KOLRO-255191 format. One record per residue: x, z, y of N, C-alpha, C in turn; residue in one letter. Coordinates in Angstrom, 1 decimal. Each point is the difference from the previous one (the first is absolute). Layout:
<rs>
@npx=X | npz=Z | npy=Y | capx=X | capz=Z | capy=Y | cpx=X | cpz=Z | cpy=Y | res=A
...
</rs>
This chain:
<rs>
@npx=18.2 | npz=6.8 | npy=-18.4 | capx=-0.9 | capz=1.0 | capy=-0.7 | cpx=-1.0 | cpz=0.6 | cpy=0.9 | res=M
@npx=0.3 | npz=0.2 | npy=1.3 | capx=-0.9 | capz=0.5 | capy=0.9 | cpx=-1.3 | cpz=-0.9 | cpy=0.1 | res=K
@npx=0.2 | npz=-1.3 | npy=0.0 | capx=-1.1 | capz=-0.9 | capy=0.2 | cpx=-0.9 | cpz=0.1 | cpy=-1.2 | res=I
@npx=0.5 | npz=0.2 | npy=-1.2 | capx=-0.8 | capz=0.1 | capy=-1.2 | cpx=-0.8 | cpz=1.3 | cpy=0.1 | res=L
@npx=0.6 | npz=1.1 | npy=0.5 | capx=-0.7 | capz=1.2 | capy=0.1 | cpx=-1.1 | cpz=-0.1 | cpy=1.0 | res=A
@npx=0.3 | npz=-0.7 | npy=1.1 | capx=-1.1 | capz=-0.1 | capy=1.1 | cpx=-1.1 | cpz=-0.9 | cpy=-0.6 | res=Q
@npx=0.3 | npz=-1.0 | npy=-0.7 | capx=-1.1 | capz=-0.9 | capy=-0.6 | cpx=-0.8 | cpz=0.9 | cpy=-1.0 | res=C
@npx=0.7 | npz=0.8 | npy=-0.8 | capx=-0.7 | capz=0.9 | capy=-0.9 | cpx=-1.0 | cpz=0.9 | cpy=0.6 | res=G
@npx=0.4 | npz=0.6 | npy=1.2 | capx=-0.8 | capz=0.9 | capy=0.7 | cpx=-1.3 | cpz=-0.7 | cpy=0.5 | res=I
@npx=0.2 | npz=-1.2 | npy=0.6 | capx=-1.1 | capz=-0.7 | capy=0.5 | cpx=-0.9 | cpz=-0.5 | cpy=-1.1 | res=I
@npx=0.6 | npz=-0.5 | npy=-1.1 | capx=-0.9 | capz=-0.5 | capy=-1.1 | cpx=-0.7 | cpz=1.1 | cpy=-0.7 | res=F
@npx=0.6 | npz=1.2 | npy=-0.1 | capx=-0.6 | capz=1.1 | capy=-0.6 | cpx=-1.3 | cpz=0.4 | cpy=0.9 | res=A
@npx=0.2 | npz=0.0 | npy=1.3 | capx=-1.1 | capz=0.3 | capy=0.9 | cpx=-1.1 | cpz=-1.0 | cpy=-0.2 | res=I
@npx=0.3 | npz=-1.3 | npy=-0.1 | capx=-1.0 | capz=-1.1 | capy=-0.3 | cpx=-0.7 | cpz=0.3 | cpy=-1.3 | res=C
@npx=0.7 | npz=0.3 | npy=-1.0 | capx=-0.6 | capz=0.3 | capy=-1.3 | cpx=-0.9 | cpz=1.2 | cpy=0.1 | res=V
@npx=0.4 | npz=1.0 | npy=0.7 | capx=-0.8 | capz=1.2 | capy=0.1 | cpx=-1.3 | cpz=-0.4 | cpy=0.8 | res=A
@npx=0.1 | npz=-0.8 | npy=1.0 | capx=-1.2 | capz=-0.5 | capy=0.7 | cpx=-1.0 | cpz=-0.7 | cpy=-0.9 | res=G
@npx=0.6 | npz=-0.9 | npy=-0.9 | capx=-0.9 | capz=-0.8 | capy=-0.9 | cpx=-0.7 | cpz=1.0 | cpy=-1.0 | res=Q
@npx=0.8 | npz=0.9 | npy=-0.5 | capx=-0.6 | capz=1.0 | capy=-1.0 | cpx=-1.1 | cpz=0.8 | cpy=0.7 | res=V
@npx=0.3 | npz=0.4 | npy=1.2 | capx=-1.0 | capz=0.8 | capy=0.7 | cpx=-1.3 | cpz=-0.8 | cpy=0.3 | res=L
@npx=0.2 | npz=-1.3 | npy=0.3 | capx=-1.2 | capz=-0.9 | capy=0.2 | cpx=-0.8 | cpz=-0.1 | cpy=-1.3 | res=S
@npx=0.7 | npz=-0.2 | npy=-1.2 | capx=-0.7 | capz=-0.1 | capy=-1.2 | cpx=-0.7 | cpz=1.3 | cpy=-0.5 | res=V
@npx=0.7 | npz=1.1 | npy=0.2 | capx=-0.6 | capz=1.3 | capy=-0.4 | cpx=-1.2 | cpz=0.4 | cpy=0.9 | res=V
@npx=0.1 | npz=-0.2 | npy=1.3 | capx=-1.1 | capz=0.5 | capy=0.8 | cpx=-1.2 | cpz=-0.9 | cpy=0.1 | res=T
@npx=0.1 | npz=-1.3 | npy=-0.5 | capx=-1.1 | capz=-0.9 | capy=0.1 | cpx=-0.5 | cpz=-0.2 | cpy=1.3 | res=H
@npx=0.8 | npz=0.2 | npy=1.1 | capx=-0.5 | capz=-0.2 | capy=1.3 | cpx=0.2 | cpz=-1.5 | cpy=0.4 | res=L
@npx=-0.7 | npz=-0.5 | npy=0.9 | capx=0.2 | capz=-1.4 | capy=0.4 | cpx=1.1 | cpz=-0.2 | cpy=1.0 | res=P
@npx=1.1 | npz=0.6 | npy=-0.3 | capx=1.2 | capz=0.0 | capy=0.8 | cpx=1.1 | cpz=-0.6 | cpy=-0.8 | res=V
@npx=0.7 | npz=-1.1 | npy=0.5 | capx=1.1 | capz=-0.6 | capy=-0.7 | cpx=1.1 | cpz=1.0 | cpy=-0.3 | res=P
@npx=0.8 | npz=-0.2 | npy=-1.0 | capx=1.1 | capz=0.8 | capy=-0.4 | cpx=1.1 | cpz=0.0 | cpy=1.1 | res=G
@npx=0.2 | npz=-1.2 | npy=0.6 | capx=1.0 | capz=0.0 | capy=1.1 | cpx=-0.3 | cpz=0.8 | cpy=1.2 | res=N
@npx=-1.3 | npz=0.2 | npy=0.3 | capx=-0.4 | capz=0.9 | capy=1.1 | cpx=0.3 | cpz=1.4 | cpy=-0.4 | res=V
@npx=-0.3 | npz=0.4 | npy=-1.2 | capx=0.4 | capz=1.3 | capy=-0.5 | cpx=1.5 | cpz=0.2 | cpy=0.0 | res=F
@npx=0.7 | npz=-1.0 | npy=-0.4 | capx=1.5 | capz=0.1 | capy=0.1 | cpx=0.5 | cpz=0.2 | cpy=1.4 | res=G
@npx=-0.6 | npz=-0.7 | npy=1.0 | capx=0.4 | capz=0.3 | capy=1.4 | cpx=-0.3 | cpz=1.4 | cpy=0.4 | res=M
@npx=-1.1 | npz=0.5 | npy=-0.4 | capx=-0.4 | capz=1.4 | capy=0.4 | cpx=1.0 | cpz=0.9 | cpy=-0.7 | res=I
@npx=0.3 | npz=-0.2 | npy=-1.2 | capx=1.0 | capz=0.9 | capy=-0.7 | cpx=1.3 | cpz=-0.1 | cpy=0.7 | res=I
@npx=0.5 | npz=-1.2 | npy=0.3 | capx=1.3 | capz=-0.1 | capy=0.7 | cpx=-0.1 | cpz=0.7 | cpy=1.3 | res=L
@npx=-1.1 | npz=-0.1 | npy=0.8 | capx=-0.1 | capz=0.6 | capy=1.3 | cpx=0.1 | cpz=1.6 | cpy=-0.2 | res=F
@npx=-0.7 | npz=0.5 | npy=-1.0 | capx=0.0 | capz=1.4 | capy=-0.2 | cpx=1.3 | cpz=0.5 | cpy=-0.4 | res=L
@npx=0.7 | npz=-0.7 | npy=-0.9 | capx=1.4 | capz=0.4 | capy=-0.4 | cpx=0.9 | cpz=0.0 | cpy=1.1 | res=L
@npx=-0.1 | npz=-1.0 | npy=0.9 | capx=0.9 | capz=0.0 | capy=1.2 | cpx=-0.4 | cpz=1.1 | cpy=1.0 | res=L
@npx=-1.3 | npz=0.2 | npy=0.2 | capx=-0.4 | capz=1.0 | capy=1.0 | cpx=0.4 | cpz=1.4 | cpy=-0.5 | res=Y
@npx=-0.1 | npz=0.3 | npy=-1.2 | capx=0.4 | capz=1.3 | capy=-0.5 | cpx=1.4 | cpz=0.1 | cpy=-0.4 | res=F
@npx=0.8 | npz=-1.0 | npy=0.3 | capx=1.4 | capz=-0.1 | capy=-0.2 | cpx=0.4 | cpz=0.2 | cpy=-1.5 | res=K
@npx=-0.8 | npz=-0.4 | npy=-0.9 | capx=0.3 | capz=-0.1 | capy=-1.4 | cpx=1.1 | cpz=-1.1 | cpy=-0.2 | res=V
@npx=-0.3 | npz=-1.1 | npy=0.7 | capx=0.9 | capz=-1.1 | capy=0.1 | cpx=0.5 | cpz=-0.2 | cpy=1.4 | res=I
@npx=1.3 | npz=-0.2 | npy=0.2 | capx=0.5 | capz=-0.2 | capy=1.3 | cpx=0.1 | cpz=-1.5 | cpy=0.3 | res=R
@npx=-0.1 | npz=-0.4 | npy=1.3 | capx=0.0 | capz=-1.4 | capy=0.3 | cpx=1.3 | cpz=-0.7 | cpy=-0.5 | res=K
@npx=1.1 | npz=0.7 | npy=0.0 | capx=1.2 | capz=-0.6 | capy=-0.4 | cpx=0.0 | cpz=-0.4 | cpy=-1.5 | res=Q
@npx=-0.8 | npz=0.7 | npy=-0.8 | capx=-0.1 | capz=-0.3 | capy=-1.4 | cpx=-0.6 | cpz=-1.3 | cpy=-0.3 | res=Q
@npx=-0.8 | npz=-0.6 | npy=0.9 | capx=-0.7 | capz=-1.3 | capy=-0.3 | cpx=0.2 | cpz=-1.0 | cpy=1.2 | res=I
@npx=0.9 | npz=0.3 | npy=0.9 | capx=0.2 | capz=-0.8 | capy=1.2 | cpx=0.4 | cpz=-1.4 | cpy=-0.3 | res=R
@npx=1.0 | npz=-0.2 | npy=-0.8 | capx=0.6 | capz=-1.3 | capy=-0.2 | cpx=-1.0 | cpz=-1.0 | cpy=-0.7 | res=R
@npx=-0.6 | npz=0.5 | npy=-1.0 | capx=-1.0 | capz=-0.9 | capy=-0.7 | cpx=-1.2 | cpz=-0.2 | cpy=0.8 | res=V
@npx=-0.5 | npz=1.0 | npy=0.8 | capx=-1.1 | capz=-0.1 | capy=0.8 | cpx=0.2 | cpz=-1.1 | cpy=1.1 | res=S
@npx=1.2 | npz=0.1 | npy=0.6 | capx=0.3 | capz=-1.0 | capy=1.0 | cpx=0.0 | cpz=-1.4 | cpy=-0.6 | res=R
@npx=0.6 | npz=-0.2 | npy=-1.2 | capx=0.0 | capz=-1.3 | capy=-0.7 | cpx=-1.4 | cpz=-0.5 | cpy=-0.2 | res=F
@npx=-0.9 | npz=0.9 | npy=-0.5 | capx=-1.4 | capz=-0.4 | capy=-0.3 | cpx=-0.7 | cpz=-0.4 | cpy=1.2 | res=L
@npx=0.1 | npz=0.8 | npy=1.1 | capx=-0.6 | capz=-0.3 | capy=1.2 | cpx=0.5 | cpz=-1.3 | cpy=0.7 | res=I
@npx=1.3 | npz=-0.2 | npy=-0.1 | capx=0.6 | capz=-1.2 | capy=0.5 | cpx=-0.4 | cpz=-1.2 | cpy=-0.7 | res=G
@npx=-0.4 | npz=0.1 | npy=-1.2 | capx=-0.4 | capz=-1.2 | capy=-0.8 | cpx=-1.5 | cpz=0.0 | cpy=-0.4 | res=N
@npx=-0.8 | npz=0.7 | npy=0.9 | capx=-1.4 | capz=0.1 | capy=-0.3 | cpx=-0.7 | cpz=-1.3 | cpy=-0.1 | res=M
@npx=0.4 | npz=-1.0 | npy=0.8 | capx=-0.7 | capz=-1.3 | capy=0.0 | cpx=0.1 | cpz=-0.6 | cpy=-1.4 | res=A
@npx=1.0 | npz=0.3 | npy=-0.7 | capx=0.2 | capz=-0.6 | capy=-1.3 | cpx=-1.1 | cpz=0.5 | cpy=-1.0 | res=F
@npx=-0.6 | npz=1.2 | npy=0.3 | capx=-1.0 | capz=0.5 | capy=-0.9 | cpx=-1.4 | cpz=-0.6 | cpy=0.2 | res=F
@npx=-0.1 | npz=-0.7 | npy=1.1 | capx=-1.3 | capz=-0.7 | capy=0.3 | cpx=-0.1 | cpz=-1.4 | cpy=-0.6 | res=F
@npx=1.1 | npz=-0.5 | npy=-0.5 | capx=0.0 | capz=-1.3 | capy=-0.6 | cpx=-1.0 | cpz=-0.2 | cpy=-1.1 | res=I
@npx=-0.1 | npz=1.0 | npy=-1.0 | capx=-1.0 | capz=-0.2 | capy=-1.1 | cpx=-1.4 | cpz=-0.1 | cpy=0.5 | res=P
@npx=-0.3 | npz=0.8 | npy=1.1 | capx=-1.4 | capz=0.0 | capy=0.5 | cpx=-0.3 | cpz=-1.4 | cpy=0.7 | res=S
@npx=1.0 | npz=-0.5 | npy=0.7 | capx=-0.2 | capz=-1.3 | capy=0.6 | cpx=-0.2 | cpz=-1.1 | cpy=-1.0 | res=G
@npx=0.8 | npz=0.1 | npy=-1.0 | capx=-0.1 | capz=-1.0 | capy=-1.1 | cpx=-1.3 | cpz=0.1 | cpy=-0.7 | res=V
@npx=-0.5 | npz=1.2 | npy=-0.2 | capx=-1.3 | capz=0.1 | capy=-0.7 | cpx=-1.2 | cpz=-0.5 | cpy=0.9 | res=A
@npx=0.2 | npz=0.2 | npy=1.3 | capx=-1.1 | capz=-0.5 | capy=0.9 | cpx=0.0 | cpz=-1.6 | cpy=0.0 | res=I
@npx=1.2 | npz=-0.6 | npy=0.0 | capx=0.1 | capz=-1.4 | capy=0.0 | cpx=-0.5 | cpz=-0.5 | cpy=-1.4 | res=V
@npx=0.4 | npz=0.6 | npy=-1.0 | capx=-0.5 | capz=-0.4 | capy=-1.4 | cpx=-1.5 | cpz=0.1 | cpy=-0.2 | res=A
@npx=-0.6 | npz=1.0 | npy=0.7 | capx=-1.4 | capz=0.2 | capy=-0.2 | cpx=-0.8 | cpz=-0.4 | cpy=1.2 | res=N
@npx=0.5 | npz=-0.9 | npy=0.8 | capx=-0.7 | capz=-0.4 | capy=1.3 | cpx=-1.3 | cpz=-0.6 | cpy=-0.3 | res=F
@npx=-0.2 | npz=-0.8 | npy=-1.0 | capx=-1.3 | capz=-0.6 | capy=-0.3 | cpx=-1.0 | cpz=1.1 | cpy=-0.3 | res=N
@npx=0.4 | npz=1.1 | npy=-0.6 | capx=-0.9 | capz=1.1 | capy=-0.3 | cpx=-0.5 | cpz=0.7 | cpy=1.2 | res=T
@npx=0.9 | npz=0.2 | npy=1.0 | capx=-0.3 | capz=0.8 | capy=1.2 | cpx=-0.4 | cpz=-0.8 | cpy=1.2 | res=I
@npx=0.1 | npz=-1.3 | npy=0.0 | capx=-0.3 | capz=-0.8 | capy=1.2 | cpx=-1.5 | cpz=0.2 | cpy=0.4 | res=K
@npx=-0.9 | npz=0.3 | npy=-0.8 | capx=-1.4 | capz=0.2 | capy=0.4 | cpx=-0.2 | cpz=1.3 | cpy=0.7 | res=G
@npx=0.8 | npz=1.0 | npy=-0.2 | capx=-0.1 | capz=1.3 | capy=0.7 | cpx=1.2 | cpz=0.3 | cpy=0.9 | res=V
@npx=0.7 | npz=-1.1 | npy=0.4 | capx=1.2 | capz=0.2 | capy=0.8 | cpx=-0.4 | cpz=0.5 | cpy=1.4 | res=L
@npx=-1.0 | npz=-0.5 | npy=0.7 | capx=-0.3 | capz=0.4 | capy=1.3 | cpx=-0.5 | cpz=1.4 | cpy=0.0 | res=V
@npx=-0.9 | npz=0.5 | npy=-0.9 | capx=-0.4 | capz=1.4 | capy=0.0 | cpx=1.2 | cpz=0.9 | cpy=-0.2 | res=P
@npx=0.9 | npz=-0.4 | npy=-0.9 | capx=1.2 | capz=0.8 | capy=-0.3 | cpx=0.9 | cpz=0.1 | cpy=1.2 | res=Y
@npx=0.2 | npz=-1.1 | npy=0.7 | capx=0.8 | capz=0.1 | capy=1.2 | cpx=-0.6 | cpz=0.9 | cpy=1.1 | res=L
@npx=-1.3 | npz=-0.1 | npy=0.1 | capx=-0.7 | capz=0.9 | capy=1.0 | cpx=0.1 | cpz=1.4 | cpy=-0.4 | res=L
@npx=-0.1 | npz=0.3 | npy=-1.3 | capx=0.1 | capz=1.4 | capy=-0.4 | cpx=1.4 | cpz=0.5 | cpy=0.2 | res=I
@npx=1.0 | npz=-0.9 | npy=-0.2 | capx=1.4 | capz=0.4 | capy=0.2 | cpx=0.2 | cpz=0.3 | cpy=1.5 | res=I
@npx=-0.5 | npz=-0.9 | npy=0.9 | capx=0.2 | capz=0.2 | capy=1.4 | cpx=-0.6 | cpz=1.3 | cpy=0.5 | res=L
@npx=-1.3 | npz=0.2 | npy=-0.4 | capx=-0.7 | capz=1.2 | capy=0.5 | cpx=0.6 | cpz=1.3 | cpy=-0.6 | res=F
@npx=0.4 | npz=0.0 | npy=-1.2 | capx=0.5 | capz=1.2 | capy=-0.6 | cpx=1.4 | cpz=0.3 | cpy=0.6 | res=T
@npx=0.8 | npz=-1.1 | npy=0.3 | capx=1.3 | capz=0.3 | capy=0.7 | cpx=-0.2 | cpz=0.6 | cpy=1.3 | res=T
@npx=-1.0 | npz=-0.5 | npy=0.8 | capx=-0.3 | capz=0.6 | capy=1.3 | cpx=-0.4 | cpz=1.5 | cpy=-0.2 | res=I
@npx=-0.8 | npz=0.3 | npy=-0.9 | capx=-0.5 | capz=1.3 | capy=-0.3 | cpx=1.2 | cpz=0.9 | cpy=-0.4 | res=I
@npx=0.8 | npz=-0.4 | npy=-0.9 | capx=1.2 | capz=0.8 | capy=-0.4 | cpx=0.9 | cpz=0.3 | cpy=1.1 | res=V
@npx=0.3 | npz=-1.1 | npy=0.8 | capx=0.9 | capz=0.2 | capy=1.2 | cpx=-0.6 | cpz=1.0 | cpy=1.0 | res=L
@npx=-1.3 | npz=-0.1 | npy=0.2 | capx=-0.7 | capz=0.9 | capy=1.0 | cpx=0.1 | cpz=1.5 | cpy=-0.6 | res=S
@npx=-0.4 | npz=0.2 | npy=-1.2 | capx=-0.1 | capz=1.3 | capy=-0.6 | cpx=1.5 | cpz=0.6 | cpy=0.0 | res=V
@npx=0.9 | npz=-0.8 | npy=-0.3 | capx=1.4 | capz=0.5 | capy=-0.1 | cpx=0.5 | cpz=0.4 | cpy=1.4 | res=T
@npx=-0.4 | npz=-0.8 | npy=1.0 | capx=0.4 | capz=0.4 | capy=1.4 | cpx=-0.7 | cpz=1.3 | cpy=0.5 | res=G
@npx=-1.3 | npz=0.1 | npy=-0.3 | capx=-0.7 | capz=1.2 | capy=0.4 | cpx=0.6 | cpz=1.2 | cpy=-0.8 | res=V
@npx=0.2 | npz=-0.1 | npy=-1.3 | capx=0.6 | capz=1.1 | capy=-0.8 | cpx=1.4 | cpz=0.4 | cpy=0.5 | res=F
@npx=0.8 | npz=-1.0 | npy=0.3 | capx=1.4 | capz=0.3 | capy=0.5 | cpx=-0.1 | cpz=0.7 | cpy=1.4 | res=A
@npx=-0.9 | npz=-0.4 | npy=0.9 | capx=-0.2 | capz=0.7 | capy=1.2 | cpx=-0.4 | cpz=1.4 | cpy=-0.2 | res=N
@npx=-1.0 | npz=0.2 | npy=-0.9 | capx=-0.5 | capz=1.4 | capy=-0.3 | cpx=1.2 | cpz=0.9 | cpy=-0.6 | res=W
@npx=0.8 | npz=-0.6 | npy=-0.9 | capx=1.1 | capz=0.8 | capy=-0.5 | cpx=1.0 | cpz=0.3 | cpy=1.1 | res=V
@npx=0.3 | npz=-0.9 | npy=0.9 | capx=1.0 | capz=0.3 | capy=1.0 | cpx=-0.6 | cpz=1.0 | cpy=1.0 | res=M
@npx=-1.2 | npz=0.0 | npy=0.3 | capx=-0.6 | capz=1.0 | capy=0.9 | cpx=0.0 | cpz=1.4 | cpy=-0.7 | res=K
@npx=-0.3 | npz=0.0 | npy=-1.3 | capx=0.0 | capz=1.2 | capy=-0.8 | cpx=1.4 | cpz=0.6 | cpy=-0.1 | res=L
@npx=1.0 | npz=-0.9 | npy=-0.2 | capx=1.3 | capz=0.5 | capy=-0.1 | cpx=0.5 | cpz=0.5 | cpy=1.4 | res=F
@npx=-0.4 | npz=-0.6 | npy=1.1 | capx=0.4 | capz=0.5 | capy=1.3 | cpx=-0.7 | cpz=1.3 | cpy=0.4 | res=N
@npx=-1.2 | npz=0.2 | npy=-0.5 | capx=-0.7 | capz=1.2 | capy=0.3 | cpx=0.6 | cpz=1.2 | cpy=-0.7 | res=R
@npx=0.6 | npz=-0.2 | npy=-1.1 | capx=0.6 | capz=1.1 | capy=-0.7 | cpx=1.4 | cpz=0.4 | cpy=0.5 | res=K
@npx=0.4 | npz=-0.7 | npy=1.1 | capx=1.3 | capz=0.3 | capy=0.6 | cpx=1.2 | cpz=-0.8 | cpy=-0.5 | res=G
@npx=-0.3 | npz=-0.9 | npy=-0.9 | capx=1.0 | capz=-0.8 | capy=-0.5 | cpx=0.4 | cpz=-1.2 | cpy=0.9 | res=G
@npx=0.9 | npz=-0.7 | npy=-0.5 | capx=0.4 | capz=-1.2 | capy=0.8 | cpx=-0.9 | cpz=-1.2 | cpy=-0.4 | res=K
@npx=0.0 | npz=-1.1 | npy=0.7 | capx=-0.8 | capz=-1.1 | capy=-0.2 | cpx=0.2 | cpz=-0.7 | cpy=-1.3 | res=A
@npx=1.3 | npz=0.1 | npy=-0.5 | capx=0.3 | capz=-0.7 | capy=-1.2 | cpx=1.1 | cpz=0.9 | cpy=-0.7 | res=A
@npx=0.0 | npz=0.0 | npy=-1.3 | capx=1.1 | capz=0.8 | capy=-0.7 | cpx=1.4 | cpz=-0.6 | cpy=0.4 | res=P
@npx=1.0 | npz=0.9 | npy=-0.1 | capx=1.3 | capz=-0.5 | capy=0.4 | cpx=0.5 | cpz=-1.2 | cpy=-0.7 | res=P
@npx=-0.4 | npz=-0.2 | npy=-1.3 | capx=0.5 | capz=-1.1 | capy=-0.8 | cpx=-0.6 | cpz=-1.3 | cpy=0.6 | res=S
@npx=-1.1 | npz=0.0 | npy=0.6 | capx=-0.7 | capz=-1.2 | capy=0.5 | cpx=0.5 | cpz=-0.4 | cpy=1.4 | res=A
@npx=0.6 | npz=0.9 | npy=0.7 | capx=0.5 | capz=-0.3 | capy=1.4 | cpx=1.4 | cpz=-0.7 | cpy=-0.1 | res=Q
@npx=0.1 | npz=-1.1 | npy=0.7 | capx=1.3 | capz=-0.6 | capy=0.0 | cpx=1.1 | cpz=0.8 | cpy=0.7 | res=P
@npx=1.2 | npz=0.0 | npy=-0.6 | capx=1.1 | capz=0.8 | capy=0.7 | cpx=0.3 | cpz=-0.5 | cpy=1.3 | res=P
@npx=0.3 | npz=0.9 | npy=0.9 | capx=0.4 | capz=-0.4 | capy=1.4 | cpx=1.5 | cpz=-0.3 | cpy=0.0 | res=V
@npx=0.3 | npz=-1.3 | npy=0.4 | capx=1.4 | capz=-0.3 | capy=0.1 | cpx=0.7 | cpz=0.7 | cpy=1.1 | res=P
@npx=1.3 | npz=0.4 | npy=-0.2 | capx=0.7 | capz=0.7 | capy=1.0 | cpx=0.3 | cpz=-1.0 | cpy=1.2 | res=P
@npx=-0.1 | npz=0.6 | npy=1.2 | capx=0.2 | capz=-0.8 | capy=1.2 | cpx=1.5 | cpz=-0.2 | cpy=0.2 | res=V
@npx=0.4 | npz=-1.3 | npy=0.1 | capx=1.4 | capz=-0.3 | capy=0.2 | cpx=0.1 | cpz=-0.8 | cpy=1.3 | res=S
@npx=1.2 | npz=0.1 | npy=0.7 | capx=0.1 | capz=-0.8 | capy=1.2 | cpx=0.0 | cpz=-1.5 | cpy=-0.4 | res=P
@npx=-0.5 | npz=-0.8 | npy=0.9 | capx=-0.1 | capz=-1.4 | capy=-0.2 | cpx=1.4 | cpz=-0.6 | cpy=-0.1 | res=A
@npx=0.2 | npz=-0.9 | npy=-1.0 | capx=1.3 | capz=-0.6 | capy=-0.1 | cpx=0.0 | cpz=-1.3 | cpy=0.8 | res=K
@npx=1.1 | npz=-0.3 | npy=0.7 | capx=0.0 | capz=-1.2 | capy=0.8 | cpx=0.1 | cpz=-1.2 | cpy=-1.0 | res=P
@npx=-0.8 | npz=-1.0 | npy=0.3 | capx=-0.1 | capz=-1.2 | capy=-0.8 | cpx=1.2 | cpz=-0.9 | cpy=0.3 | res=Q
@npx=0.6 | npz=-0.6 | npy=-1.0 | capx=1.1 | capz=-0.9 | capy=0.2 | cpx=-0.5 | cpz=-1.3 | cpy=0.7 | res=P
@npx=0.9 | npz=-0.6 | npy=0.8 | capx=-0.5 | capz=-1.2 | capy=0.7 | cpx=-0.4 | cpz=-1.1 | cpy=-1.0 | res=P
@npx=-1.0 | npz=-0.8 | npy=0.3 | capx=-0.4 | capz=-1.0 | capy=-0.9 | cpx=1.0 | cpz=-1.2 | cpy=0.0 | res=R
@npx=0.2 | npz=-0.5 | npy=-1.2 | capx=0.9 | capz=-1.1 | capy=-0.1 | cpx=-0.7 | cpz=-1.3 | cpy=0.5 | res=R
@npx=0.8 | npz=-0.9 | npy=0.6 | capx=-0.7 | capz=-1.2 | capy=0.4 | cpx=-0.5 | cpz=-0.8 | cpy=-1.2 | res=P
@npx=-1.0 | npz=-0.8 | npy=0.2 | capx=-0.5 | capz=-0.8 | capy=-1.0 | cpx=1.0 | cpz=-1.0 | cpy=-0.5 | res=S
@npx=0.0 | npz=-0.4 | npy=-1.3 | capx=0.9 | capz=-0.9 | capy=-0.6 | cpx=-0.2 | cpz=-1.4 | cpy=0.5 | res=V
@npx=-1.3 | npz=-0.3 | npy=0.3 | capx=-0.4 | capz=-1.4 | capy=0.4 | cpx=0.1 | cpz=0.0 | cpy=1.5 | res=L
@npx=0.5 | npz=-1.2 | npy=0.6 | capx=0.1 | capz=-0.1 | capy=1.4 | cpx=-1.5 | cpz=-0.2 | cpy=0.6 | res=P
@npx=-0.2 | npz=0.4 | npy=1.2 | capx=-1.3 | capz=-0.2 | capy=0.6 | cpx=-0.4 | cpz=-1.5 | cpy=0.1 | res=P
@npx=-1.3 | npz=-0.3 | npy=-0.2 | capx=-0.4 | capz=-1.3 | capy=0.1 | cpx=-0.3 | cpz=-0.4 | cpy=1.4 | res=V
@npx=0.6 | npz=-1.1 | npy=0.5 | capx=-0.2 | capz=-0.4 | capy=1.4 | cpx=-1.4 | cpz=-0.5 | cpy=0.2 | res=P
@npx=-0.6 | npz=0.3 | npy=1.2 | capx=-1.4 | capz=-0.5 | capy=0.2 | cpx=0.0 | cpz=-1.6 | cpy=0.1 | res=P
@npx=-1.1 | npz=-0.5 | npy=-0.4 | capx=-0.1 | capz=-1.5 | capy=0.0 | cpx=-0.7 | cpz=-0.4 | cpy=1.3 | res=V
@npx=0.6 | npz=-0.9 | npy=0.7 | capx=-0.6 | capz=-0.5 | capy=1.3 | cpx=-1.0 | cpz=-1.0 | cpy=-0.3 | res=S
@npx=-1.1 | npz=-0.1 | npy=0.8 | capx=-1.0 | capz=-1.0 | capy=-0.3 | cpx=0.5 | cpz=-1.4 | cpy=0.0 | res=P
@npx=1.0 | npz=-0.4 | npy=0.8 | capx=0.5 | capz=-1.4 | capy=0.0 | cpx=0.7 | cpz=-0.3 | cpy=-1.2 | res=S
@npx=0.7 | npz=1.0 | npy=-0.7 | capx=0.8 | capz=-0.3 | capy=-1.2 | cpx=-0.9 | cpz=-0.2 | cpy=-1.2 | res=A
@npx=-1.3 | npz=0.4 | npy=0.0 | capx=-0.8 | capz=-0.1 | capy=-1.2 | cpx=-0.2 | cpz=-1.5 | cpy=-0.3 | res=E
@npx=-0.3 | npz=-0.8 | npy=1.0 | capx=-0.3 | capz=-1.4 | capy=-0.3 | cpx=1.3 | cpz=-0.8 | cpy=-0.3 | res=G
@npx=1.2 | npz=0.5 | npy=0.4 | capx=1.2 | capz=-0.8 | capy=-0.2 | cpx=0.6 | cpz=0.3 | cpy=-1.4 | res=D
@npx=-0.5 | npz=0.9 | npy=-0.7 | capx=0.6 | capz=0.3 | capy=-1.3 | cpx=-0.3 | cpz=-1.1 | cpy=-1.0 | res=A
@npx=1.1 | npz=-0.5 | npy=-0.6 | capx=-0.2 | capz=-1.0 | capy=-1.0 | cpx=0.6 | cpz=0.4 | cpy=-1.3 | res=S
@npx=-0.7 | npz=-0.3 | npy=-1.1 | capx=0.5 | capz=0.4 | capy=-1.3 | cpx=0.7 | cpz=-1.1 | cpy=-0.7 | res=L
</rs>
């Protein structure tokens, strides 16, 4: 029952994003509005991570599955797009570089801003837990190999071998 409730929360947020996209008439897809709504709900703790964790992990773990329809559409319409394939690939390459660069600069700026206000470099949830230090355990002796060692072949024996 928890899984259905988690699916319901995520799908309700998706529907809210689609409705917001239609109502506002902005050139922003509904799924982007949905992600913004989800972010705000998590940030203001209207929804806790535990309420959607299991379904979210499933969806992220199977994300490649959701790209299959796009790949099939590209293959099915290849004759239509083959004339503009090179410009599209160049656009994809350059916009990817721009997005990565802007994201890096923005992340740097946010980290500097966060450090200037006296905070830590990252929120506690993003820092990995420090494992407790324990004394090193002695390793058990290695078992001998099951196979006997192979004797070296002498140069004179190579020519004498007959099958």
